[in-house]
C-alpha positions in Angstrom: 104.6 88.8 47.0 100.9 88.3 47.4 99.7 88.7 51.0 98.7 85.5 52.7 95.5 85.6 54.7 95.7 83.8 58.1 92.5 83.1 60.0 92.1 83.8 63.8 94.0 81.2 65.7 95.4 79.4 62.6 99.0 78.7 61.5 100.7 79.7 58.3 100.5 77.0 55.6 103.4 75.4 53.9 104.7 77.0 50.7 102.4 76.3 47.7 103.0 73.2 45.5 104.6 74.0 42.1 102.0 74.2 39.3 101.7 72.2 36.2 102.2 75.2 33.9 98.7 74.9 32.5 97.2 78.1 34.0 96.7 80.6 31.2 97.4 78.1 28.4 94.9 78.8 25.7 92.7 75.8 24.6 94.0 74.0 21.6 96.2 71.2 20.5 99.1 72.0 23.0 96.8 72.0 26.0 95.0 68.9 24.8 98.3 67.1 24.5 99.5 68.3 27.9 96.3 67.3 29.7 96.3 63.8 28.1 99.7 62.9 29.6 99.0 63.9 33.2 98.9 61.2 35.8 96.1 62.4 38.1 96.9 60.0 41.0 100.3 61.6 41.4 99.1 65.2 41.7 98.6 67.4 44.8 95.1 69.0 45.3 96.3 72.4 44.0 97.6 70.7 40.8 94.3 68.8 40.4 92.4 72.1 40.5 94.8 73.5 37.9 94.2 70.5 35.7 90.5 70.6 36.1 90.4 74.3 35.1 92.4 73.4 32.0 90.1 70.6 31.1 87.1 72.9 31.4 88.7 75.4 29.1 89.3 72.7 26.6 85.7 71.4 26.9 84.4 75.0 26.4 86.6 75.4 23.3 85.3 72.3 21.7 81.7 73.0 22.6 82.0 76.3 20.9 83.4 74.6 17.8 80.6 72.1 17.9 78.1 75.0 18.0 79.8 76.5 14.9 79.5 73.1 13.2 75.8 72.9 14.0 75.2 76.3 12.5 77.0 75.3 9.3 75.2 72.0 9.1 71.8 73.7 9.3 72.5 76.9 7.4 71.6 75.6 4.0 68.6 73.5 5.0 65.7 73.7 2.6 63.1 73.8 5.3 63.9 75.8 8.4 61.3 74.0 10.5 63.1 70.7 10.1 66.7 71.9 10.0 67.4 70.8 13.6 66.9 67.2 12.5 70.2 67.4 10.7 71.7 67.6 14.2 69.2 65.6 16.2 69.2 62.4 14.1 73.0 61.7 14.1 73.3 62.7 17.8 70.3 60.6 18.8 68.5 63.6 20.3 64.8 64.1 20.9 63.0 66.7 18.7 62.8 69.2 21.6 66.5 68.7 22.6 67.8 69.0 19.0 65.8 72.2 18.5 67.1 73.6 21.7 70.7 72.8 20.8 70.5 74.3 17.4 68.8 77.4 18.6 71.5 77.9 21.2 74.2 77.3 18.7 72.7 80.0 16.3 72.4 82.4 19.3 76.0 82.0 20.1 77.5 82.2 16.6 75.2 84.8 15.0 73.3 86.7 17.7 75.9 87.0 20.5 79.4 86.6 18.9 81.1 87.9 22.0 79.7 85.1 24.1 80.9 82.6 21.4 84.4 84.1 21.6 84.5 83.8 25.3 83.4 80.2 25.2 85.8 79.4 22.4 88.7 80.9 24.3 87.8 79.0 27.5 87.0 82.2 29.5 83.5 80.9 30.3 82.1 77.4 30.4 79.0 76.0 28.7 76.6 76.7 31.6 77.7 80.3 31.8 77.3 80.7 28.0 73.8 79.3 28.2 72.9 81.6 31.0 74.1 84.6 29.0 72.1 83.6 26.0 68.9 82.7 28.0 69.1 85.9 30.0 69.0 88.1 26.9 66.5 86.2 24.6 63.7 88.7 25.5 65.8 91.6 24.2 66.4 92.9 20.7 69.8 92.0 19.2 71.4 95.4 19.7 70.3 95.7 23.3 71.4 92.1 24.0 74.9 92.8 22.6 75.2 96.0 24.6 74.4 94.2 27.8 76.8 91.4 27.0 79.5 93.9 26.5 78.9 95.3 29.9 79.0 92.0 31.7 81.7 90.2 29.7 84.6 91.2 31.9 83.0 89.9 35.0 81.2 86.8 33.6 84.1 84.3 34.1 84.1 85.1 37.9 80.3 84.9 38.3 78.1 81.9 39.0 75.2 81.3 36.6 72.8 82.6 39.3 74.9 85.8 39.6 74.9 86.2 35.8 71.1 85.9 35.7 70.7 88.5 38.4 73.3 90.9 36.7 71.6 90.5 33.3 68.2 91.3 34.9 69.5 94.5 36.5 71.3 95.6 33.3 68.2 95.0 31.2 66.2 97.3 33.5 69.0 99.9 33.5 69.4 100.0 29.8 65.7 100.0 28.9 63.6 100.8 32.0 60.5 101.7 30.0 60.7 98.5 27.9 61.4 96.5 31.0 58.3 97.9 32.6 56.1 97.1 29.6 57.5 93.5 29.6 56.6 93.1 33.3 53.2 94.6 32.8 52.5 92.2 30.0 53.7 89.2 31.9 51.6 90.2 35.0 48.5 90.6 32.7 49.1 86.9 31.7 49.5 85.7 35.3 48.1 82.3 36.0 48.3 79.2 38.2 48.9 75.9 36.6 48.4 72.5 38.2 49.9 69.4 36.6 50.3 65.7 37.4 53.8 64.4 37.7 55.1 61.0 36.5 55.7 59.8 40.0 52.1 60.1 40.9 52.4 63.5 42.7 51.4 66.9 41.4 52.6 70.4 41.2 51.0 73.9 41.5 52.9 76.7 39.8 52.2 80.4 39.8 53.4 82.2 36.7 53.8 85.9 35.9 53.3 87.0 39.5 54.5 90.4 40.9 58.0 90.0 42.4 57.3 91.9 45.6 54.3 89.7 46.4 56.3 86.5 45.6 59.1 87.5 47.9 56.6 88.4 50.7 54.7 85.1 50.2 57.9 83.0 50.3 59.1 84.9 53.4 55.8 84.0 55.1 56.2 80.3 54.2 59.7 80.3 55.6 58.7 82.1 58.8 55.8 79.7 59.5 57.9 76.6 58.7 60.7 77.7 61.0 58.2 78.3 63.8 56.8 74.8 63.4 60.3 73.4 63.6 61.0 75.3 66.8 57.8 73.9 68.2 59.1 70.4 67.7 57.8 69.4 64.3 60.0 66.7 62.8 59.3 67.4 59.1 62.1 68.9 57.0 62.0 72.6 56.1 61.1 71.7 52.5 58.3 69.4 53.6 57.0 72.1 56.0 57.0 74.8 53.4 55.1 72.5 51.0 52.6 71.5 53.6 52.0 75.1 54.8 51.6 76.2 51.2 48.9 73.6 50.7 47.3 74.4 54.0 47.0 78.1 53.2 45.6 77.4 49.7 43.1 74.9 51.0 41.9 77.4 53.7 43.7 76.0 56.8 45.4 79.0 58.4 48.4 79.0 60.7 47.7 81.6 63.4 49.9 83.2 65.9 53.0 83.7 63.7 54.6 87.0 63.1 54.4 88.2 59.5 57.6 87.5 57.5 60.2 90.3 57.2 61.1 91.0 53.6 64.0 93.1 52.4 64.4 95.5 49.5 67.3 97.8 48.5 67.2 100.9 46.4 69.3 104.0 46.0 68.4 107.3 47.6 67.7 109.1 44.3 65.4 106.3 43.1 63.6 106.3 46.5 62.7 110.0 46.1 61.8 109.7 42.4 64.8 111.5 40.9 66.1 108.3 39.2 64.8 105.0 37.9 67.6 102.6 38.8 66.4 99.1 39.7 66.0 98.1 43.3 66.8 94.6 44.5 65.1 92.0 46.7 67.7 89.6 48.1 67.2 86.1 46.9 64.9 87.3 44.1 67.0 89.8 42.2 66.5 93.2 40.6 63.1 94.8 40.4 61.8 97.8 38.5 62.2 101.2 40.3 58.4 101.6 40.2 58.0 98.2 42.0 60.6 99.2 44.7 58.9 102.6 45.3 55.4 101.0 45.4 56.6 98.7 48.2 58.1 101.7 50.0 54.9 103.7 49.9 52.4 100.8 50.2 53.8 98.1 52.5 50.4 96.8 53.2 51.3 93.1 53.6 53.8 92.3 56.4 57.0 94.0 57.4 59.4 95.3 54.8 63.0 96.4 55.6 64.3 99.1 53.2 68.1 99.6 52.7 68.6 103.0 51.1 72.0 103.0 49.3 74.4 105.5 47.8 73.9 105.4 44.0 77.6 105.5 43.3 79.2 103.3 46.0 76.1 101.1 46.8 77.0 101.4 50.5 74.0 101.4 52.8 73.1 104.9 54.0 70.2 104.0 56.3 67.8 101.1 57.0 64.1 101.7 57.7 61.7 99.0 58.8 58.0 99.5 58.1 54.8 98.7 60.0 56.1 96.5 62.8 58.8 96.5 65.5 62.3 96.1 63.9 64.5 93.1 64.6 67.7 93.4 66.7 69.9 96.3 65.6 73.0 94.3 65.1 71.4 91.7 63.0 69.7 94.4 60.9 73.1 96.1 60.3 74.8 92.8 59.4 72.0 91.9 56.9 72.2 95.4 55.4 75.9 95.0 54.8 75.6 91.4 53.6 72.3 91.0 51.7 73.3 87.3 51.0 75.2 84.4 52.5 78.9 85.4 52.7 80.2 82.1 51.2 81.5 82.4 47.6 78.8 82.2 45.0 75.9 81.7 47.4 72.8 83.8 46.9 70.7 82.7 49.9 69.2 85.8 51.4 70.8 87.0 54.7 67.4 87.0 56.4 67.2 83.2 55.8 70.8 82.6 57.0 72.5 82.2 60.3 74.4 85.2 61.8 77.9 83.7 62.2 80.9 84.9 64.3 83.7 85.3 61.8 86.3 84.8 64.5 84.7 82.2 66.8 83.2 83.4 70.0 84.7 80.5 71.9 88.2 81.5 70.8 87.9 85.1 71.6 85.9 86.6 68.8 83.6 89.5 69.9 79.9 89.9 69.2 80.3 93.0 67.1 78.9 93.8 63.7 82.5 93.8 62.2 82.8 90.2 63.4 79.4 89.0 62.2 78.2 87.9 58.8 75.4 85.7 57.4 76.0 82.1 56.4 73.2 79.9 55.1 72.8 76.8 57.2 74.6 74.6 54.6 77.7 76.8 54.3 77.7 77.5 58.1 78.0 73.7 58.6 80.7 73.6 55.9 82.7 76.1 58.0 82.0 74.4 61.4 82.0 70.8 60.4 83.3 70.5 56.8 86.8 72.0 57.2 86.3 75.2 55.3 88.1 78.2 56.9 87.4 81.9 56.5 90.4 84.1 55.9 89.4 87.7 56.7 90.3 90.4 54.1 88.4 93.3 55.6 85.2 94.0 57.5 83.2 92.8 54.5 85.1 90.5 52.3 86.8 87.1 53.0 88.9 84.5 51.2 88.1 80.9 51.9 90.4 77.9 52.3 89.0 74.5 51.3 89.8 71.3 53.3 92.3 70.5 50.6 94.2 73.8 51.5 93.2 75.7 48.3 92.5 79.4 48.9 89.6 81.0 47.0 89.9 84.8 46.9 87.0 87.1 46.7 86.6 88.3 43.1 83.6 90.6 43.1 80.6 91.8 45.0 78.3 90.3 42.5 74.5 90.1 42.9 
């Protein structure tokens, strides 16, 4: 019998509601018929979740079949440039949308057949399939398939953001030299673009920028915006970040703020130059080994916190803070162990999250690193105000019970 997790001070829940028998049923005519006869208003929350998962499997299956049909419809076109119109016209799609749909269909069916198979079998949904395709478009076909094979087992349990981060890391690991050349080429083409928007506003976008400098710049925006909020500014954090961004670009400086603290992780062998495995900036994703080492040896702008890890277990061996006085030791240890928000699927960096007592301080929980973890403000409020309950698994991992009583177990320590 599977162990039931009970939170601090909570009572054991009632026995689970019997299922509908849909879990594990492959997508097809049987599942479609079963789903079509269900009366949703009569189901318990757990049964509704089971039904929803079955419906998503069905939708994924039929989207895969639609992709195959698009490929067959456009395969024999006389003019490749106009082939997508065979799809766009009957489906009432714009030229750009029809081209994108056809390109994605060909990528699934011909370039990445394993992704097509997973979609067809309902193991992944359409957004995950698209993330797997888009995350490998810059690679040659053989390398793309090799990377897909390595991520396929975990993909169903990952969010699209986690898939993107995992693909970035794998691309660097499989072809570090090629990844370096791609980044150098992109940085050579770096630029800033300003465009008007339909609502009368405008946007400024920096493209092809070095990842370490982007992370440091964003950290500085966050730090300054938070300081303004603490001083009583009533603007939202998004508004403050945008206004500080414009102030800095237009020459109006914000003095008196401590430089932002930026994190980076790399394994000990990469740190000393014996390996070239990618490092990682929480909230940004994997970076080339050369970038991680450059930050380690340079660190000219602001404070960087380095988490040196074991190359096999990925556990933190030591944490070093450069240039300026470190933050509180407990918080640094917690952020090293949990680089991101501890809520399932959230990738908010720990440095931008609240440090939360897992067992509430008011109910006897201690202020010890084993009882602390980061939760972004939204998920912290979901726990304190929204009825979500943490169910401790060990010092690092947790399961979570939703307000409907559904327990979501940890599946992986994904990026």
